[in-house]
C-alpha positions, 0 to 999 in steps of 0.5 A, spaced: 888 747 815 884 741 816 887 736 820 887 729 816 882 724 819 888 719 820 891 724 825 885 726 829 885 725 836 879 721 839 877 719 846 873 712 846 868 712 852 863 707 854 861 703 860 864 696 857 871 695 858 872 690 852 868 694 848 872 700 849 878 696 848 875 693 841 874 700 839 880 703 841 884 698 837 880 699 831 881 706 831 888 705 832 889 700 826 886 706 822 891 711 824 888 715 829 891 717 836 886 714 841 885 714 848 880 709 851 876 711 858 871 706 861 866 710 865 860 715 862 863 722 865 865 725 858 868 731 861 873 727 865 874 723 859 876 729 855 881 732 860 884 725 860 885 725 853 887 732 852 893 730 857 895 724 853 894 726 846 894 734 846 887 735 845 881 731 843 877 732 836 872 727 837 868 723 842 866 716 840 861 713 845 860 705 845 
């Protein structure tokens, strides 16, 4: 069974903290479970988001 888009876990990754926060807020408002990570290390961001959200369905780079 596919996970409905509103329940997908997303990690937002980027170097601009304000931009990451803006995207996190927008995705949360849309009903997504979101973790934000300031940096460019996708493996670290995925590990953190997995710990926080129980998994990662999508990585969004900003």
